[in-house]
Structure formats: C-alpha cells, structure tokens
C-alpha positions in Angstrom: 106.4 124.2 93.6 107.0 121.9 96.6 110.5 123.3 97.2 109.5 127.0 97.3 108.1 128.9 100.2 105.2 130.3 98.2 101.9 129.7 99.9 99.4 130.2 97.2 96.3 129.0 99.1 95.0 131.5 101.6 92.1 130.9 103.8 89.5 133.7 103.6 88.0 132.8 107.0 91.3 133.1 109.0 94.9 134.1 108.3 96.3 130.7 107.5 98.2 130.0 104.3 99.1 126.7 102.7 101.5 125.5 100.0 99.4 122.6 98.9 95.7 122.6 97.8 94.9 119.3 99.6 96.2 120.7 102.9 94.1 123.9 102.4 91.0 121.9 101.6 91.4 119.7 104.7 91.8 122.9 106.8 88.6 124.3 105.4 86.7 121.1 106.2 88.2 120.4 109.6 88.3 124.0 111.0 85.5 125.8 109.2 83.2 123.0 108.1 83.4 124.2 104.5 83.6 121.6 101.7 83.7 117.9 101.8 87.4 117.0 101.7 88.2 113.6 103.1 89.9 114.3 106.5 92.5 111.7 107.5 91.8 110.1 110.8 94.8 109.5 113.1 94.8 106.4 115.3 96.8 106.3 118.5 98.7 103.1 118.8 99.8 102.0 122.3 102.2 99.3 123.0 102.4 97.4 126.2 105.9 97.0 127.7 105.8 93.2 127.4 105.0 93.5 123.7 108.2 95.6 123.3 110.3 93.2 125.3 110.8 95.3 128.4 110.7 93.9 132.0 109.9 95.7 135.2 112.7 96.6 137.7 113.6 93.7 139.8 113.4 91.2 136.9 109.7 90.3 137.3 107.8 89.6 134.0 104.4 90.9 133.2 
C-alpha cells in the first residue's frame, strides 16, 4: 500500500488525509490533542564555520 496514492486515514476534525496510520496518529496528537501517539522531536543542529573547515575572507581564522 505504500506505493499507491490511496489515503485511507481521514481526519474527522479537519480535511487532512494520510496514507499511513502512524502519520495520522501523530497528526491527531500534535494538531488536535487527541490520543497519545509519541510525537518525534526535531533537534536543530548548528555547525560553526570553523567546525566545517571554512575561514573568513582575508584568510583570518576563527
């Protein structure tokens, strides 16, 4: 069913539709506060230029 465009899980609170049950359950929990699905937490990862190996214009190091 992953390769079809059939979206079997329809939200009764809004007009969103989902292919996968897990994605639908996360939507219900995150957007509508319904259920207790474990919502993945995204972490932003920032890299400093010196960690990547870049130098400022003019050749000065950090």
